[in-house]
C-alpha positions, 0 to 999 in steps of 0.5 A, a space after each residue: 763149389 757147384 752149388 755156389 756157381 749155381 747160386 751165383 748164377 741166379 745172382 748175376 741173372 737177377 738184374 735181366 730177370 727184373 728187365 725181362 719182368 719189366 717189358 713183359 708188363 710193358 708189352 701187356 699193359 692195355 694202355 699200350 697201342 702194341 699190346 692188342 698186336 701180334 708184335 706186342 704179343 711175341 715181344 711179351 710172350 718172349 719176356 715171359 718165357 725168359 723170366 720163367 726159365 730163370 726165376 727160382 721157384 718158391 714154395 706154393 701154397 695149397 690154396 684150399 679155402 673151401 670144399 664142397 660137402 653134400 652140396 654145401 660149400 664148407 670153409 677150410 682152416 689150414 692149421 699147423 698142429 705139430 712141428 719139428 726142425 725138419 716137418 710140419 704138420 697140417 690139419 686141413 680143418 673143415 667147418 662142418 655142421 654139429 650133426 655132420 658125424 665122424 669122417 675117417 681121419 687120414 694122414 697123408 705122408 707127402 714124398 720127401 724126394 725133392 718137391 714140397 707137399 703141395 704137388 699133392 694138393 689134388 690129392 687133399 682136395 679130393 679127399 676133403 669132402 669126405 675125410 678129416 685129412 692132415 698132410 706132412 709138410 717136409 721142411 727144405 734142408 737148406 733152410 734148416 741150421 745145421 745146429 738142428 742136428 741130422 735127418 736120416 731114414 731112421 729119423 723119418 721112421 720116427 717122425 711118422 710114429 711121432 705124428 701118429 701118436 699125436 693123431 691118436 687111435 684109428 688113424 688111417 695113413 696115406 703114403 705117396 710114392 716114395 714114404 711107402 717104405 718108411 711108412 711101412 717100416 714104421 708100422 711094422 715097428 709099431 705092431 711089434 710093440 703092440 703100439 695102440 696107436 697104429 694106424 687102422 689102415 694104410 694105403 701105399 700108392 706108387 711106392 718102390 717097396 720092391 724095385 727089383 720088380 719091373 725096374 724103371 730107369 730111376 731104379 737101374 741108375 741106382 743099380 748101376 752106380 755105388 754109393 760112393 758115386 752119389 756121395 761124390 757126385 750129388 752131395 753138396 754143402 749149402 751155400 752162404 747166406 741160407 740158414 743151412 749153411 754147410 749142411 751136406 745135402 742133395 740139391 733139388 735143382 740136381 734132382 729136377 734136372 734128373 727128372 726133367 732129362 727123362 722126358 726133356 722132349 716133352 718139356 721143351 715142347 710144352 714151353 714152345 706150346 706155352 709160347 704159342 699160347 701166349 702169342 694167340 692169347 690163349 689165355 686158359 692153356 697158358 695158365 695151366 701151363 703156369 700152374 703146372 710148372 710153378 708146381 713141378 719147378 719148386 724144389 726143395 733139398 734134401 740132407 745128405 744122410 736121408 738120401 744116401 741111406 734111402 738110395 742104399 736101403 731101397 734102390 741098392 739093398 732091397 732091405 725091406 722086402 728082403 727082411 734086412 731093413 733095420 731101425 735104431 739097430 732092430 730089424 724091421 719085421 713086416 710079417 708083425 703087422 697083423 691088425 692094420 689094413 692094407 691097400 696097395 695102389 698102382 699106376 699101369 704105365 708108372 715110369 717112376 714105380 714100376 707095376 709090381 713095386 707096391 703090390 710087394 708090400 702084400 707079399 712081405 706082410 703075410 700075416 694081414 688077414 684077407 679081409 683087410 687087404 686090397 690091391 688096385 691097379 688103376 688102368 692107363 696112368 702114369 706116375 702122376 695119375 695115381 695121386 692126382 687128375 680125373 682118374 685119381 679123383 673118380 677111381 682111386 680116391 673113392 676106394 681109399 675113402 671106403 677103405 679108410 672107413 670101413 676099417 676105421 670104424 669102432 666096432 661096438 661090443 654086442 650087449 648081452 640081454 639076459 631074460 629071466 629063466 632063459 638064455 642070455 641073447 
């Protein structure tokens, strides 16, 4: 009943939240004399903090209407080009000049771990000037009717394979955090089958390939608890009247609570600073706070079967690095990967996927030639900095683009020219 109580709490708080929002607007109205006083700003700040602390944050938008290419502003059109019950594939189509030439085609596989794909807005934005970008937009499980069936780790791998087929050969896939495991498994399955649509390269960023390396607090929690504990304590049914009524899920608000509790003091200080910024009329700092928490607090539910299978396979049994992971009844053999180039990226201060966990992909893929593999450790960044922020834009994104460009180029066969009476040259 915990999920139902959570929903009821939101319903009960709705009139108080509406009142607080109305009072915030009243004390922030330029026509109100109190607006320009410390008292007025203090009241408005208090009401806004209350309203934001009690609201349900909806799915944000990517809001990337343009990009800069060669000093020119280029329009971007966001289009869904492939869809299934649990995922849409979004293409950021650029309005390019006819003589622009070919850029590497990059499929970004976003995490299905509680936050929406818009968490990677900065990742997409950094790659758009130099690449043709696509991203997986996972659907909130509570919005998917039970009649659409289940979605587990095998389905996730199948979705990745289907999207690579839809995009065609010479695609470059980038997996951010959680999808590193299913993406590596999908590529192994495709390579073992001799699939022509296997990607030209794959980039794995801050992913839990082998969580036995430098285990973090998240990894240790999964190790300490049996799978039955997760079933009994974090799996709940979606309440009425949501479209996914009665679907078993891992609620997003539970995962968010777990993440926030890891750095609770930091989040409380951020709320206090936000309040003080509002009182001092520091609009820029307040807006940065709103932008970050509008994204961070927007969460989605995961299907129970996907969550539990991921916990068991990745964090408890370590099936992929042990060579024991199964997909549709067949063993996933990462040694089958030979033609797909591999780039692994880690953050020096990552407290979610410890240093070495992603690099393990290099070890369990022994048949990739040295000229097709690369590892990069970014100094002075945590988990978020691996795929977002200034260091990502300046250091990591250019390496991803260069790696994708190098390995997705079509090598043209040499044309032999025959000289009469001589040799072919």
